[in-house]
C-alpha positions in Angstrom: -53.0 -6.1 -56.5 -54.5 -6.6 -53.0 -56.6 -9.5 -54.2 -53.5 -11.1 -55.8 -51.6 -10.9 -52.5 -54.6 -12.3 -50.6 -54.9 -15.1 -53.1 -51.1 -16.0 -52.6 -51.6 -15.9 -48.9 -54.6 -18.2 -49.0 -52.9 -20.6 -51.5 -49.8 -20.8 -49.3 -51.9 -21.5 -46.2 -53.8 -24.2 -48.1 -50.6 -25.8 -49.2 -49.2 -25.8 -45.7 -52.3 -27.3 -44.2 -52.5 -30.0 -46.9 -49.0 -31.4 -46.3 -48.9 -34.8 -44.8 -46.6 -35.7 -41.9 -44.9 -33.4 -39.4 -44.6 -29.9 -40.7 -42.1 -27.4 -39.3 -43.7 -24.0 -39.3 -41.8 -21.1 -40.8 -42.4 -17.5 -39.9 -45.1 -15.8 -42.0 -43.7 -12.4 -42.9 -46.0 -9.8 -44.4 -44.1 -6.9 -45.9 -45.5 -3.5 -46.8 -44.2 -0.1 -47.6 -47.0 2.4 -47.1 -50.4 2.2 -45.4 -53.5 3.8 -47.0 -53.6 5.6 -50.3 -51.0 7.8 -51.9 -47.3 8.0 -52.8 -47.5 5.5 -55.6 -45.3 3.0 -53.6 -45.9 -0.7 -54.2 -46.8 -3.0 -51.4 -49.3 -0.7 -49.8 -52.2 -1.8 -47.6 -55.4 -0.2 -46.3 -55.7 -0.1 -42.5 -58.9 -2.2 -42.6 -57.2 -4.8 -44.8 -54.3 -4.9 -42.3 -56.7 -5.5 -39.5 -58.4 -8.3 -41.4 -55.1 -10.1 -42.2 -54.0 -10.0 -38.5 -57.4 -11.4 -37.4 -57.3 -14.1 -40.1 -53.8 -15.2 -39.1 -54.7 -15.2 -35.4 -57.7 -17.5 -36.2 -55.2 -19.8 -38.0 -53.1 -20.0 -34.8 -50.3 -17.4 -35.5 -48.7 -15.4 -32.8 -47.4 -12.0 -33.9 -43.8 -11.1 -33.1 -41.0 -8.8 -34.4 -38.5 -10.0 -37.0 -35.8 -10.8 -34.4 -38.2 -12.7 -32.3 -39.3 -14.7 -35.3 -35.7 -15.7 -36.0 -35.5 -17.1 -32.5 -38.9 -18.8 -32.3 -39.0 -22.6 -32.1 -39.4 -24.2 -35.5 -42.8 -25.7 -34.7 -44.3 -22.4 -33.5 -46.6 -20.5 -35.9 -45.3 -16.9 -35.8 -46.1 -14.0 -38.0 -44.3 -10.7 -38.6 -45.8 -7.4 -39.9 -42.9 -5.6 -41.5 -42.8 -2.1 -43.1 -39.9 -1.0 -45.3 -38.6 2.5 -45.9 -39.9 4.4 -42.9 -43.0 6.1 -44.4 -45.0 8.3 -42.0 -48.2 6.5 -42.9 -46.9 3.5 -40.9 -47.0 5.6 -37.8 -50.2 7.4 -38.6 -52.3 4.5 -40.0 -50.8 1.1 -39.1 -49.5 1.8 -35.6 -53.0 2.6 -34.2 -54.5 -0.6 -35.7 -51.7 -2.9 -34.6 -51.5 -1.3 -31.1 -55.2 -1.9 -30.6 -54.7 -5.6 -31.7 -51.7 -6.0 -29.4 -49.4 -6.7 -32.4 -45.8 -5.5 -32.5 -44.4 -4.4 -35.9 -41.0 -4.2 -37.4 -39.9 -1.3 -39.5 -36.8 -0.8 -41.5 -36.1 2.9 -41.9 -34.0 4.8 -44.5 -32.2 6.9 -41.9 -31.2 9.6 -44.4 -35.0 10.3 -44.9 -35.8 10.5 -41.2 -37.7 13.7 -40.4 -38.3 14.5 -44.1 -41.9 15.1 -45.4 -43.7 11.8 -45.7 -41.2 9.9 -43.5 -41.1 9.0 -39.9 -39.7 11.5 -37.4 -37.3 10.7 -34.6 -40.1 11.2 -32.0 -42.3 8.7 -33.9 -39.5 6.1 -34.1 -38.9 6.5 -30.4 -42.6 6.0 -29.7 -42.7 2.9 -31.9 -39.7 1.4 -30.0 -41.4 2.2 -26.7 -44.5 0.3 -27.8 -42.4 -2.8 -28.5 -41.8 -2.4 -32.2 -38.4 -3.3 -33.7 -36.8 -0.5 -35.7 -33.8 -1.2 -37.9 -32.0 0.3 -40.9 -33.1 -0.4 -44.4 -30.0 -0.9 -46.6 
């Protein structure tokens, strides 16, 4: 599954780069649920793969922002968003350290009724993500 996602990313980038004439950039939004192994959730990513994707997109000229910042970015600017759905605890434990080291903000959409339950973010973790520049919203 990871190789299929990477292939789609590379094909999309190749198509974008091959277009003739002026091109208006659109935000690149990478959406995941969990980080690392476990849980059986789709759209998971290993921390090392997350780091490689960020580094690759940076080499291609992308600047990383939150979802709201991407919506306000000038049309010609290459921006990318790392987004996590559902509020799994692995986002805090495994993705947050990687992205913090790279200076990349994330966006997470939390299922608030699961907040503080086993395997989900805690209120303290959400507060720390926000303090670090992450955008935190509700997943509905």
